[in-house]
Structure formats: C-alpha cells, structure tokens
C-alpha positions, 0 to 999 in steps of 0.5 A: 512420734514419727521421727527417727523411724518410730513405728505407728499404725497412722501417720499424718502428715500435710500433703506437701510432707508426702512423696508419690511413688510410682507404681513401678518401684516396688514398696520394699525398695521404695522404703529405702529411699529415705536412706538413699536420700541422705547419700544423695545429700552428700552427692549434692554438696560434692557436685561430682563432674563427669570423669572426677575420680571418687572414692567411697570408704565403707560399704555399709547402706550409706556407703552402697547407696553413696557409690552408686548414686556418684556413679550415676552422677557421672563420677569414676568411682571405686569403693572399698571395705574389709568385708568381701561379701559387701564389696562383691554386692557393690561389684554385682551392682556394676560399681567397681570395688576392692576389699582393702585388707587392712593395707593403707588407704592411700597406698590402695588407691594410689595404685587405682587412681595414679592421677589422683583422687578428687572426692573421698566419701568416707561412710565408716563412722571410725575416725581413724579410718577417716584421717586415712580417708582425708589422706587418700585426695590428691595434694594440690600444686601450688600453681593448680587453678583446680579446686582442692580435694573434698572429703565428704563425711557420711559416717556417724560419730557418737563424739568429737572427731580431729583431723589433721591440719597439715594434711588438710592444708596441703590438699586445700580440702573442702569438707562437707558433712551431710546433716539428712536430706531435703525433699529435693534429694529424696524426689531425685532419688524416688525418680532414679528409682522410678527410671531404674537408674538406682538400683536396690533390690540387692541392698533390701536384703532381708524381709521379715515379719514385725514379730521378729524386730527384736532379733532383727535389731539384735543383728544389726547391732553386731559388730561385724554383721553381715546384714545391711538393712531389714524390711518389715512385712507388716501385711 
C-alpha cells in the first residue's frame, strides 16, 4: 500500500504516474513536492491576479507553502500565525508576515490592507479561526462589478463545521476546498523548484534516521510543537 505516506522499500507505478526531478533539486527538497502541490491546488482554484491582496492564516507546512506560492503567482501576500518562529521563517523567505498575538484577524488585516482583502487562505484546521478568516475578506458594495471575496480552506477538519451565512452573503464569498492535487500542480511545483522560484529548504528542516521515526511522529503530533516537517534519511 503506497497510499497516505506508507513506508515501502519498493513502489511500482506506471510510467504516467511518476514525475522527473531535475538534478538541480536536492532530494530532501523534492520530498516536499507533494505537500507543496496540495498548496498549489489552492492557488489554482483561487486564481490570484497580480497585485490582489491575499492573506494566509496559519503557518504550518501548508500555510508556509501557500503563502510562498501565492506570492510567486503575483499576489500581495501577508500571513499570520500565533507562533513567532513560524512568522520569522516566512519573513526570512521574503513573504511579509505578522504574529497575530491573539487579536481578531479582521482588525489585524484592516490595518495591513485598508483597501480590503480579496483572498483568504485558512490552513489552521481550527473552526473558530475559520470563522474569523471568513470575516477578513472585503465586504462588497452593491454596485461593485468585481467578484466577491474568496475563502480557500486548506486546513483539515475531523468533523463538520459551519460558517455564518450573513458574513458570507455580504462578501459574496466564493469558498474553495482543495481536495488534494492533480498532476498539473505537482509538475508546476517541481518546475518552480528546478528554477529556484520556490524555496523550501527551511521547511525541510529536520533530517533523521528512520530508527527515530516514533519520536519524530510524537513530536509532530504534540500540541504547540515547533517542528514543521521531518525527512527520513534511508541511506
């Protein structure tokens, strides 16, 4: 079974199901291409236009990659997280970010983007914050010919959640829920890595021997862990 990250010594696939990795891309960086392609799927659905204001809420691996990929696509990106270190990581990668400090997201981004936010990417997996993310999008005037705000839900939720109808209605909000990725997103991400337009070395932050897998998994599952990802060095 090669689904959902199962470990295997050999995995047999058809030729159409494998993707070449450029020799200039380190294998450790290539290992995150699948996760990056999931973030890129959100970009493909949102279709950011050059100069549009985009907000990313939550800077785990998907949020980090989403912020960088929206910036590569030409959006004006600003991101936030409670973690100062995750904010610092994204800023070091060249994408503006601010630690939220627990303040309401709408207040934070009204100061940063007083002209309004078109696209909000929520990668928190927190239903309460998702409702706040919805309210970051601009409220559409009746005669405004532009499309309404967009909410891209990139977090994972173990149960159903609800969103307030009136808040979505006032913004004429389009809601996108990227399911995974297609070959197009994976090919695009690998191309960006080869061209050094997408930088992920800092996200692939921890390389460990496979014998340490249990402690790594425990750390990744720990609440408030600062560890974003881990790569196992098999030989």
